[in-house]
C-alpha positions as CSV (number, residue, x, y, z in Angstrom):
1,M,75.8,162.8,93.1
2,S,74.5,160.3,95.6
3,R,72.3,161.7,98.4
4,R,72.4,160.5,102.0
5,V,69.2,158.7,103.1
6,A,67.5,159.7,106.3
7,V,64.9,157.8,108.2
8,T,62.5,160.3,109.7
9,G,59.4,158.3,110.7
10,A,58.4,154.8,111.8
11,G,55.1,153.0,112.1
12,V,54.6,149.5,113.5
13,I,51.7,147.3,114.4
14,S,52.8,143.9,115.9
15,A,51.9,141.3,118.4
16,L,53.7,143.4,121.0
17,G,51.6,146.5,120.4
18,A,49.5,148.6,118.1
19,T,52.2,151.3,117.8
20,A,55.9,151.7,117.1
21,A,56.4,152.9,120.7
22,G,54.5,150.0,122.2
23,T,56.4,147.5,120.1
24,W,59.8,149.0,121.1
25,E,58.7,149.0,124.7
26,G,57.9,145.3,124.5
27,L,61.1,144.5,122.8
28,V,63.2,146.3,125.4
29,A,61.2,144.6,128.2
30,G,61.9,141.2,126.7
31,R,58.2,140.4,126.4
32,T,56.9,137.9,123.9
33,G,53.8,138.4,121.7
34,I,53.7,134.7,120.9
35,G,50.6,132.9,122.4
36,P,47.5,130.9,121.5
37,L,46.4,131.4,117.8
38,T,42.7,132.2,117.7
39,L,42.4,133.7,114.2
40,F,41.5,130.3,112.7
41,D,41.3,126.6,113.8
42,T,44.6,124.9,114.3
43,S,43.4,121.7,115.9
44,A,44.7,119.6,113.0
45,E,48.2,121.1,113.2
46,R,51.1,120.1,115.4
47,T,51.4,123.6,116.8
48,H,48.8,126.0,118.1
49,I,50.6,129.3,118.8
50,A,51.7,132.3,116.8
51,A,52.5,136.0,117.3
52,Q,49.0,137.2,116.5
53,I,48.1,140.9,116.6
54,T,45.5,141.4,119.3
55,S,45.8,145.0,120.5
56,F,44.9,146.7,117.2
57,D,41.3,147.6,116.5
58,F,40.8,146.2,113.0
59,D,37.4,148.0,112.5
60,A,38.2,151.5,113.9
61,G,38.2,154.3,111.3
62,F,36.7,152.2,108.5
63,S,33.3,152.4,107.1
64,K,30.9,149.4,106.9
65,K,31.8,149.0,103.2
66,E,35.5,149.2,103.9
67,R,35.3,146.7,106.7
68,A,33.6,144.3,104.2
69,R,36.2,144.9,101.5
70,L,39.6,145.5,103.1
71,S,41.8,142.5,104.1
72,R,43.6,142.1,107.4
73,G,46.8,143.1,105.7
74,D,45.2,146.2,104.1
75,R,44.1,147.4,107.6
76,I,47.3,147.0,109.4
77,G,49.2,148.3,106.4
78,L,47.1,151.5,106.3
79,G,47.5,151.9,110.1
80,A,51.3,151.5,110.1
81,V,51.8,153.9,107.2
82,A,49.6,156.5,108.9
83,Q,51.7,156.2,112.0
84,A,54.9,156.5,110.1
85,V,53.8,159.7,108.2
86,E,52.5,161.2,111.5
87,D,55.7,160.3,113.3
88,A,57.8,162.0,110.6
89,R,55.6,165.1,110.9
90,L,55.4,164.9,107.1
91,D,52.7,166.8,105.2
92,L,52.3,164.7,102.1
93,S,50.0,167.3,100.5
94,S,53.1,169.5,100.2
95,V,55.0,166.8,98.4
96,D,54.9,166.3,94.6
97,G,53.0,162.9,94.4
98,R,55.0,162.0,91.4
99,R,58.2,162.2,93.5
100,A,56.7,160.1,96.4
101,G,56.8,156.3,96.3
102,L,56.0,153.1,98.3
103,I,58.1,150.0,98.3
104,L,56.4,147.1,100.2
105,G,57.9,143.8,101.0
106,G,55.4,140.9,101.5
107,G,52.9,139.3,99.2
108,G,50.8,137.3,101.7
109,T,48.8,140.3,103.0
110,G,45.5,139.1,101.7
111,L,45.8,135.3,101.9
112,L,43.3,135.0,104.8
113,Q,40.8,137.0,102.7
114,G,41.5,134.9,99.6
115,E,41.0,131.7,101.7
116,E,37.5,132.9,102.7
117,Y,36.7,133.4,99.0
118,W,37.8,129.8,98.3
119,R,36.0,128.4,101.3
120,S,32.7,130.1,100.3
121,T,33.0,128.7,96.8
122,L,33.7,125.2,98.0
123,A,30.7,125.4,100.4
124,G,28.4,126.4,97.5
125,R,28.0,130.0,98.7
126,R,28.5,133.0,96.6
127,P,31.6,134.8,97.8
128,R,31.9,138.5,98.0
129,P,33.7,139.5,94.7
130,S,36.1,141.9,96.5
131,S,37.5,139.1,98.7
132,A,39.2,137.8,95.5
133,L,41.6,140.7,95.9
134,G,43.3,138.6,98.6
135,F,44.8,136.5,95.8
136,F,46.6,139.6,94.3
137,P,49.9,140.3,96.1
138,A,50.1,143.9,95.1
139,A,46.6,144.8,96.4
140,T,47.8,146.3,99.7
141,S,50.6,148.5,98.2
142,D,48.2,149.7,95.5
143,L,45.6,150.6,98.1
144,I,48.0,152.5,100.3
145,A,49.4,154.4,97.3
146,S,45.9,155.4,96.2
147,R,44.9,156.5,99.7
148,L,48.0,158.7,100.1
149,G,48.3,160.0,96.6
150,L,51.7,158.4,96.0
151,R,52.2,158.5,92.2
152,G,55.9,157.7,92.0
153,R,57.5,154.3,92.3
154,V,55.0,151.9,93.8
155,Q,56.3,148.3,94.0
156,T,55.6,145.0,95.9
157,I,58.7,142.9,96.4
158,M,58.2,139.2,96.9
159,N,61.5,137.6,97.9
160,A,60.1,135.5,100.7
161,C,61.5,136.4,104.2
162,S,64.1,138.9,102.8
163,S,61.4,140.9,101.0
164,S,61.1,144.0,103.3
165,T,64.8,144.2,103.9
166,I,65.2,144.5,100.2
167,A,62.2,146.9,100.0
168,I,64.0,149.3,102.4
169,G,67.3,148.9,100.5
170,H,65.5,149.6,97.2
171,G,63.7,152.6,98.7
172,G,66.9,154.0,100.0
173,S,68.5,153.7,96.5
174,L,65.6,155.6,95.0
175,I,66.2,158.5,97.4
176,A,70.0,158.3,97.0
177,C,69.9,158.5,93.2
178,G,67.4,161.3,93.2
179,A,64.6,159.3,91.6
180,Q,62.2,160.0,94.6
181,D,62.0,162.7,97.3
182,V,60.0,160.6,99.8
183,V,59.7,156.8,100.0
184,L,57.6,154.8,102.4
185,A,59.4,151.5,102.7
186,G,58.6,148.4,104.8
187,G,56.5,145.3,104.9
188,V,53.1,143.8,105.7
189,E,52.4,140.1,106.4
190,T,49.5,138.5,108.1
191,L,48.8,135.0,109.4
192,S,46.8,132.6,107.2
193,R,45.8,129.0,107.1
194,T,47.9,128.4,104.0
195,T,51.1,129.7,105.6
196,Y,50.5,128.1,109.0
197,S,49.8,124.7,107.5
198,G,52.7,124.9,105.2
199,F,55.3,125.6,107.9
200,N,53.7,122.9,110.1
201,S,54.0,120.4,107.2
202,L,57.7,121.3,106.9
203,R,58.1,120.7,110.7
204,L,59.9,124.0,111.0
205,V,57.8,125.4,113.9
206,D,58.2,125.0,117.6
207,P,55.1,124.0,119.7
208,E,56.4,126.4,122.3
209,P,57.5,130.1,121.7
210,C,60.7,130.0,119.6
211,R,64.2,130.3,121.2
212,P,66.6,131.9,118.7
213,F,70.2,130.7,119.2
214,D,69.3,128.6,122.2
215,R,70.9,125.1,122.6
216,D,67.3,123.6,122.9
217,R,65.8,125.5,119.9
218,R,63.2,123.5,118.0
219,G,62.0,125.8,115.3
220,L,60.3,129.1,114.6
221,S,57.1,130.8,115.6
222,L,55.1,132.5,112.9
223,G,54.0,136.1,113.4
224,E,52.3,139.0,111.7
225,C,53.0,142.7,111.5
226,A,53.1,145.9,109.5
227,A,56.2,148.1,109.7
228,F,57.1,151.1,107.6
229,L,59.9,153.7,107.6
230,V,59.8,157.1,106.0
231,L,62.9,157.8,103.9
232,E,64.0,161.2,102.7
233,P,67.2,162.9,101.6
234,L,69.2,163.8,104.7
235,E,69.6,167.5,103.7
236,A,65.9,167.9,103.0
237,A,65.0,166.3,106.3
238,R,67.4,168.7,108.1
239,R,65.9,171.7,106.3
240,R,62.5,170.9,107.5
241,G,63.7,170.2,111.1
242,A,62.8,166.5,111.0
243,R,63.8,164.2,113.8
244,L,66.4,161.8,112.5
245,Y,66.4,158.1,113.6
246,G,69.4,157.3,111.4
247,E,70.4,156.6,107.9
248,V,70.1,153.8,105.4
249,A,73.7,153.4,104.4
250,A,73.5,150.4,102.0
251,C,71.9,147.1,101.2
252,G,73.5,143.9,100.0
253,M,71.8,141.0,98.3
254,S,72.8,137.4,97.3
255,A,71.4,134.0,96.6
256,D,72.7,130.7,98.0
257,A,71.6,128.7,94.9
258,H,71.7,125.8,97.3
259,H,68.2,124.5,98.4
260,L,64.6,125.5,98.3
261,T,64.1,125.7,102.0
262,A,67.5,125.0,103.7
263,P,70.3,127.5,104.0
264,D,73.8,126.8,102.9
265,S,75.4,125.2,106.0
266,E,78.3,127.7,106.1
267,G,76.1,130.7,105.4
268,A,78.1,131.4,102.2
269,G,75.3,133.4,100.6
270,L,74.8,135.5,103.7
271,V,78.5,136.2,103.8
272,R,78.4,137.6,100.3
273,S,75.3,139.7,101.2
274,M,77.0,141.2,104.2
275,H,80.2,141.9,102.3
276,A,78.1,143.5,99.5
277,A,76.4,145.9,102.0
278,L,79.7,146.8,103.6
279,R,81.3,147.6,100.2
280,A,78.4,149.6,99.0
281,A,78.5,151.7,102.1
282,G,82.3,152.1,102.2
283,I,82.1,150.8,105.8
284,G,84.7,148.4,107.2
285,A,83.6,145.3,109.1
286,E,85.4,146.7,112.2
287,E,82.9,149.6,112.3
288,V,79.8,147.5,112.8
289,D,78.7,147.8,116.5
290,H,75.6,145.6,116.5
291,I,73.9,142.9,114.4
292,N,70.1,142.3,114.3
293,A,70.2,138.8,113.1
294,H,67.7,136.8,111.1
295,G,67.8,134.3,114.0
296,T,64.7,132.1,113.3
297,G,65.2,129.6,116.1
298,T,65.6,126.7,113.7
299,E,68.6,124.4,114.1
300,Q,70.0,125.0,110.6
301,N,69.4,128.8,110.2
302,D,70.9,129.9,113.5
303,A,74.1,127.7,113.1
304,A,74.6,128.9,109.5
305,E,74.1,132.5,110.4
306,T,76.6,132.2,113.3
307,R,79.2,130.8,110.9
308,A,78.5,133.5,108.4
309,I,79.0,136.2,111.0
310,K,82.2,134.6,112.1
311,T,83.5,134.6,108.6
312,V,82.8,138.3,108.0
313,F,83.8,139.6,111.4
314,G,86.6,137.2,112.4
315,E,87.8,137.5,116.0
316,R,85.5,140.4,116.6
317,A,82.4,138.3,116.0
318,R,82.1,137.2,119.6
319,R,82.3,140.7,120.9
320,I,79.5,142.2,118.7
321,P,76.0,142.1,120.3
322,V,73.9,139.9,118.0
323,V,70.2,139.9,118.6
324,S,67.1,138.2,117.2
325,I,63.7,139.7,118.0
326,K,61.7,136.7,116.6
327,G,61.2,135.4,120.1
328,A,59.2,138.5,120.8
329,V,57.3,139.2,117.5
330,G,57.6,135.8,115.8
331,H,58.8,135.3,112.3
332,C,56.8,137.8,110.2
333,L,58.1,136.4,106.9
334,G,57.9,139.0,104.2
335,A,57.6,141.8,106.8
336,A,60.3,140.4,109.1
337,G,63.1,142.6,107.7
338,A,61.1,145.7,108.2
339,I,60.3,145.2,111.9
340,E,63.9,144.2,112.4
341,A,65.2,147.3,110.6
342,F,62.9,149.3,112.9
343,A,64.4,147.6,116.0
344,A,67.9,148.3,114.7
345,L,67.1,151.9,114.2
346,M,65.7,152.3,117.6
347,S,68.9,150.8,119.1
348,L,70.8,153.5,117.2
349,H,68.4,156.2,118.3
350,H,67.9,155.2,122.0
351,G,71.3,153.7,122.8
352,L,69.7,150.4,123.9
353,I,69.9,146.9,122.5
354,P,66.9,144.7,123.3
355,P,67.5,141.1,124.5
356,T,67.0,138.0,122.4
357,T,63.6,137.0,124.0
358,G,63.3,133.3,124.7
359,L,67.1,132.6,124.8
360,R,68.0,130.7,128.0
361,A,71.3,129.1,127.2
362,T,73.2,129.8,124.0
363,G,73.8,126.7,121.8
364,P,77.4,125.6,121.2
365,D,77.0,126.2,117.5
366,C,75.7,129.8,118.2
367,D,78.6,130.9,120.4
368,L,78.1,134.7,119.9
369,D,77.1,137.5,122.3
370,C,73.3,137.0,121.8
371,V,72.3,139.4,124.6
372,P,70.3,137.1,126.8
373,G,68.0,138.2,129.7
374,R,67.7,141.9,129.5
375,A,68.2,145.0,127.3
376,R,71.8,146.3,127.2
377,P,72.7,150.0,127.2
378,A,75.1,150.7,124.3
379,R,76.0,153.4,121.8
380,P,76.0,151.7,118.4
381,R,76.9,153.9,115.4
382,V,76.6,151.3,112.7
383,V,74.1,148.4,112.8
384,L,73.7,145.5,110.4
385,S,70.3,143.8,109.9
386,N,70.3,140.4,108.2
387,S,67.5,138.5,106.4
388,S,67.5,135.1,104.8
389,A,64.7,133.5,102.9
390,F,63.5,130.3,101.2
391,G,65.4,129.8,98.0
392,G,68.5,131.1,99.7
393,N,67.6,134.8,99.1
394,N,69.6,137.0,101.4
395,G,69.5,140.7,102.2
396,S,71.7,142.7,104.5
397,L,70.8,146.3,105.5
398,L,73.4,148.7,106.9
399,L,72.0,151.4,109.1
400,K,74.0,154.2,110.8
401,G,73.4,157.1,113.1
402,A,72.8,160.4,111.3
403,D,76.0,161.8,112.8
404,A,78.1,158.7,112.2
């Protein structure tokens, strides 16, 4: 029998703040964490901004040896997971480690560290051997699992920008089918020269902070974050008196099979992904109260996602609050779905929908209720969170209130 999946804890480190509470406060206030990028030299690029994490102490709590060995992604990953476990008031020592897992979406957590290894080699210097770990996508998830004694399902999912949405969906399925009793699910992604230069070469980035769904949008702004949710069986969470942020109801996936970087113009793959999530949850489209959109701020993505939402929700589409938080936290790539799922859960829990930061005037091809200006009080019971990725990989996560 399938078990209901509760979310009992959240940990977030982002450009808006070093905690989940700080990030949520920034989202509700409509602040942006996008500003000058100081992590590495961008003088040769067409843009010079990003949503860089600046309020987190990357050295605190780590020994000298650890500071030399751990990547930027390792540090924020460990920090966000520790927050999530503490927030859930979960004593992992009382949990059978064989029944506790970690599903991480990302893959670029150590790229900056790997780049330093390569730069040292090219300069004729002997690089620190441990910095080569930055080339291994699973290094961060393996590190976290080792630190916390998680001996169950530990996986790193690399599906580009839908990675952590799928990670949360997969983590939920492991709880639902009884394969695990606790899963930490989320994503980690950090800024790197490789990623930044790649998006600049594709001309997909805006020289100014991005403006999702805006008529004058010119591209995305890159960001970095670590975001994790604690997933448990609902009944077990209730027995231990845990606070419930909501439930993971279902996850849908699809592929456009259309283009390496461009979405299908009609959003056909995303339509299938949303329908798959609704079917899996046994929830009708008419029950969805809010959508946390992928909303990158690029001309093609925002228009295609708008068309997809209209296809799935019909005449109701224009009455559903549709929000993108990327104007606040940037596009966090493999970790984007995790921080967006966090925002969707907070809307369920607090009865408040954050604004689409950066949106001034909605584009004619994005004619939805995109919540401009300020946060909106609401009582959503079912929220849909969408992610789309290079290669046309789509993920749609359905979240609902624990009493829905």
